C-alpha positions in Angstrom: 4.7 70.3 -53.7 6.3 68.7 -56.7 7.2 65.0 -56.2 9.4 62.9 -58.5 8.9 59.2 -58.2 11.9 57.3 -59.8 10.8 53.8 -60.8 7.4 53.0 -62.3 7.1 49.3 -61.4 4.5 47.9 -59.1 5.2 50.1 -56.0 6.6 53.1 -57.9 3.4 53.4 -60.0 1.3 53.2 -56.9 3.3 55.9 -55.1 2.8 58.2 -58.1 -0.9 57.4 -58.1 -1.1 58.1 -54.4 0.8 61.3 -54.5 -1.3 62.6 -57.4 -4.8 61.1 -56.9 -5.0 61.1 -53.1 -2.6 63.9 -52.0 -3.1 66.1 -55.1 0.6 66.9 -55.4 2.3 67.6 -58.7 3.9 64.3 -59.7 6.6 63.3 -62.2 6.9 59.6 -62.8 10.2 58.5 -64.2 11.2 55.2 -65.8 13.9 54.1 -68.1 13.1 54.2 -71.8 12.5 50.8 -73.3 11.9 49.1 -69.9 8.6 47.2 -69.8 7.0 49.0 -66.8 7.7 52.4 -68.3 6.5 51.5 -71.8 3.2 50.0 -70.7 2.4 53.2 -68.8 3.5 55.3 -71.7 1.4 53.4 -74.2 -1.7 52.8 -72.1 -1.6 55.1 -69.0 -2.1 52.1 -66.7 -0.7 48.8 -65.6 -2.2 45.8 -63.8 -2.2 47.8 -60.5 -3.2 51.4 -61.1 -4.4 53.9 -63.8 -2.3 57.0 -63.7 -3.9 60.3 -63.1 -3.9 62.5 -66.2 -2.0 65.2 -64.2 1.0 62.9 -63.7 4.0 63.8 -66.0 5.5 60.5 -67.3 9.1 60.9 -68.5 12.3 58.9 -69.2 14.4 62.1 -68.8 16.2 61.6 -65.5 17.7 65.1 -65.4 14.3 66.7 -65.7 12.8 64.4 -63.1 15.4 65.0 -60.4 16.0 68.7 -61.0 12.3 69.6 -61.1 11.4 67.9 -57.8 11.0 69.3 -54.3 11.1 65.7 -53.0 12.7 62.7 -54.8 11.1 59.3 -54.1 13.0 56.2 -55.2 11.3 52.8 -55.8 13.5 50.4 -57.7 15.1 47.0 -57.0 17.3 47.4 -54.0 20.3 45.7 -55.5 20.4 48.3 -58.3 20.4 51.4 -56.0 24.1 52.1 -55.9 24.5 52.1 -59.7 21.4 54.2 -60.1 22.7 56.8 -57.6 25.8 57.2 -59.8 23.4 58.5 -62.5 21.4 60.7 -60.2 24.4 62.4 -58.7 25.4 63.6 -62.2 22.6 66.1 -61.9 21.8 69.1 -59.7 20.3 67.6 -56.6 21.7 70.0 -54.0 19.6 70.1 -50.8 16.9 67.8 -52.2 15.4 65.2 -49.8 15.4 61.6 -50.9 12.8 59.1 -49.7 13.5 55.4 -50.2 10.3 53.4 -50.8 12.1 50.1 -51.1 13.1 47.3 -48.8 16.4 45.4 -48.9 20.0 45.2 -47.9 22.8 45.5 -50.5 24.0 41.9 -51.0 27.6 42.8 -52.0 28.3 44.9 -48.9 25.6 44.3 -46.3 24.8 48.0 -46.3 21.4 49.4 -45.5 19.9 51.4 -48.4 20.3 54.7 -46.6 24.0 53.9 -46.1 24.3 53.4 -49.9 22.9 56.9 -50.4 25.3 58.3 -47.9 28.2 56.6 -49.7 26.9 58.1 -52.9 27.3 61.6 -51.6 23.8 62.3 -50.1 23.8 63.9 -46.7 22.1 61.7 -44.0 20.0 64.7 -43.1 18.4 64.5 -46.6 17.5 60.8 -46.4 14.3 59.2 -45.3 12.8 55.7 -45.7 9.1 54.9 -46.2 8.1 51.4 -45.3 5.4 49.3 -43.7 2.5 47.1 -44.5 0.0 47.5 -47.4 -0.8 46.0 -50.8 -1.6 48.1 -53.8 -4.6 46.0 -54.6 -6.1 46.9 -51.2 -5.1 50.6 -51.2 -6.7 51.2 -54.6 -9.9 49.7 -53.3 -9.9 52.3 -50.5 -8.7 49.9 -47.8 -6.4 51.8 -45.4 -3.2 50.8 -43.6 -0.5 52.1 -41.4 3.1 52.9 -42.5 6.3 54.4 -41.1 8.6 57.2 -42.2 12.0 57.2 -40.6 15.1 59.3 -40.9 18.2 60.5 -39.0 16.7 63.9 -39.4 13.7 64.3 -37.0 12.5 67.4 -38.7 12.5 65.8 -42.2 10.6 62.6 -41.1 8.0 64.6 -39.3 7.5 67.0 -42.3 7.2 64.0 -44.7 4.9 62.0 -42.6 2.6 65.0 -41.9 2.5 65.9 -45.6 2.0 62.4 -46.9 -0.7 61.2 -44.5 -4.3 60.7 -45.6 -7.4 58.7 -44.8 -5.8 55.9 -46.8 -2.4 55.8 -45.1 -1.8 56.6 -41.4 1.9 57.4 -40.9 3.9 57.0 -37.7 7.3 58.7 -37.0 10.0 56.1 -36.9 12.6 56.4 -34.1 15.2 53.8 -35.1 16.5 54.0 -38.6 18.7 50.9 -38.3 15.8 48.8 -37.0 13.3 50.3 -39.5 15.5 49.4 -42.5 16.7 46.0 -41.3 13.2 45.0 -40.1 11.6 46.1 -43.4 14.1 44.1 -45.4 14.1 41.0 -43.2 10.4 40.5 -43.3 10.8 39.5 -47.0 13.0 36.6 -45.9 10.4 35.5 -43.4 7.9 35.8 -46.3 9.8 33.2 -48.3 9.9 30.8 -45.3 6.1 31.3 -44.9 5.6 30.4 -48.6 7.7 27.2 -48.2 5.4 26.2 -45.3 2.3 27.0 -47.4 3.6 25.0 -50.3 4.5 22.1 -48.2 1.3 21.9 -46.2 2.8 23.0 -42.9 0.7 26.1 -42.5 0.3 25.7 -38.7 4.0 26.4 -38.3 3.5 30.0 -39.5 2.6 31.2 -36.0 6.0 30.0 -34.5 7.7 31.4 -37.6 6.3 34.8 -36.8 7.3 34.7 -33.2 10.8 33.2 -33.6 11.4 35.3 -36.8 10.8 38.6 -35.0 13.1 37.5 -32.2 15.8 36.6 -34.7 15.6 39.9 -36.5 15.5 41.8 -33.3 18.9 40.2 -32.3 20.4 41.3 -35.6 19.0 44.8 -35.3 20.5 45.1 -31.8 23.9 43.8 -33.0 24.0 46.5 -35.7 23.3 49.2 -33.1 19.5 49.5 -33.4 16.7 48.7 -30.9 15.6 45.1 -30.4 12.0 46.1 -30.1 12.0 47.6 -33.6 11.4 44.1 -34.9 8.0 44.2 -33.3 7.0 47.5 -35.0 5.2 48.2 -38.3 8.3 47.9 -40.4 8.7 44.2 -39.5 6.1 42.3 -37.4 3.4 44.8 -38.5 4.1 43.9 -42.1 3.8 40.1 -41.6 0.1 39.9 -42.8 0.9 41.4 -46.1 4.1 39.3 -46.5 3.5 36.0 -44.8 -0.2 35.5 -45.6 -1.3 37.6 -48.5 -2.0 36.1 -51.9 -0.3 39.3 -53.3 3.0 38.8 -51.6 5.8 38.1 -54.1 8.1 36.7 -51.4 5.5 34.3 -50.0 4.6 33.2 -53.5 8.3 32.7 -54.3 8.7 30.3 -51.3 5.4 28.5 -52.2 6.5 27.9 -55.8 10.0 26.9 -54.7 8.4 24.2 -52.5 6.6 23.0 -55.6 9.9 22.9 -57.5 8.9 25.8 -59.7 10.3 29.3 -60.2 8.5 32.5 -59.5 9.6 34.9 -62.2 8.7 38.3 -60.6 11.0 40.2 -58.2 11.3 38.7 -54.7 13.6 40.9 -52.7 13.9 38.4 -49.9 16.2 36.1 -51.9 19.2 38.5 -52.0 18.3 39.9 -48.6 18.6 36.4 -47.1 22.2 36.3 -48.6 23.0 39.7 -47.2 21.5 38.9 -43.8 23.5 35.6 -43.5 26.7 37.6 -44.2 25.7 40.1 -41.5 24.9 37.3 -39.0 28.3 35.7 -39.7 30.1 39.1 -39.4 28.5 40.1 -36.2 28.2 36.7 -34.6 24.4 36.7 -34.5 22.6 33.3 -34.7 20.0 33.5 -37.6 18.7 30.0 -38.0 15.5 30.9 -40.1 17.5 33.2 -42.3 20.2 30.6 -42.8 17.5 28.0 -43.7 16.0 30.4 -46.3 19.5 31.1 -47.7 20.2 27.3 -48.0 16.9 26.7 -49.7 17.4 29.6 -52.2 21.1 29.2 -52.9 22.4 25.7 -51.9 19.6 23.1 -52.2 19.0 23.3 -56.0 15.4 22.4 -55.3 14.4 23.7 -58.8 16.3 20.7 -60.3 14.8 18.0 -58.1 11.5 16.2 -58.3 10.1 16.8 -54.9 10.7 20.5 -54.1 8.3 20.5 -51.1 10.1 17.6 -49.4 13.6 19.2 -50.0 12.5 22.6 -48.8 10.9 21.2 -45.6 13.9 19.1 -44.9 15.8 22.3 -44.6 13.2 24.0 -42.4 12.8 20.9 -40.2 16.5 20.9 -39.4 15.6 23.8 -37.1 13.9 21.2 -34.8 17.3 19.5 -34.3 18.8 22.5 -32.6 19.4 22.3 -28.8 16.7 23.4 -26.4 17.0 26.9 -25.1 15.0 29.6 -23.3 12.5 31.4 -25.4 13.8 34.8 -24.4 
């Protein structure tokens, strides 16, 4: 099987490594010429996460990458997906399956990423998502984890999960595409909240954050037509350890540094996802208090310009304690 992985940043480079080194597939790794992640791999054959197998074909030729592949895997920033798909659809991609290895909601529209592909002209039957817990630093040390592949096409998701499984990654078949995508995106928002608690010295609140966060996300999933319980699956609650606790989590680190009044310069998808989720909550009449607190901290509080970031962040979080008493479920 020939796999093209589009995007050679942190996760994209790992997927290329996994497909080639572990699964022994033919792999094309694509990145834009001149972009740092691509250039470092081109010049050194490795980055801070992986060393690419010599059998991987590294290219900046998008036409070659998409037209040569049996399966196309995309791993880029979620907010850039729609523009990227305009470039992809200029080439011959008829009947090729697409796998989204990325987590987010389009901020400008509130669309799930699979919906962005459909609106770009890709058939829903040719779209799958690959999400769930796991950090590259652990995988490359041989530490296994469990992940999910979901799709509106049952045959496609089963074929992908069966072909991509190994002793390193145990796959499950997803059964709720809406819940899988929203849950995967939303856990990054909870990761920012967890980082604020870490940075402010309120670590004991991370347990309640996990419980109430999953409940909140379940309500949103249900309002969008998915299954409430999907929030308790691998795509969301199952990914909390790697997002709310791990030293490698970009979103947790973003929240921690925000509490310290500093900026985290790497990509934290939860920032724009908080904005998108707030808009969805307002649109569908779903109460999302934790999401709204993260949105306020990221976009309204201007904590980066104040002297006591931890105090300002926690003031936003602690407002949640002023809400009226209600039943837990």
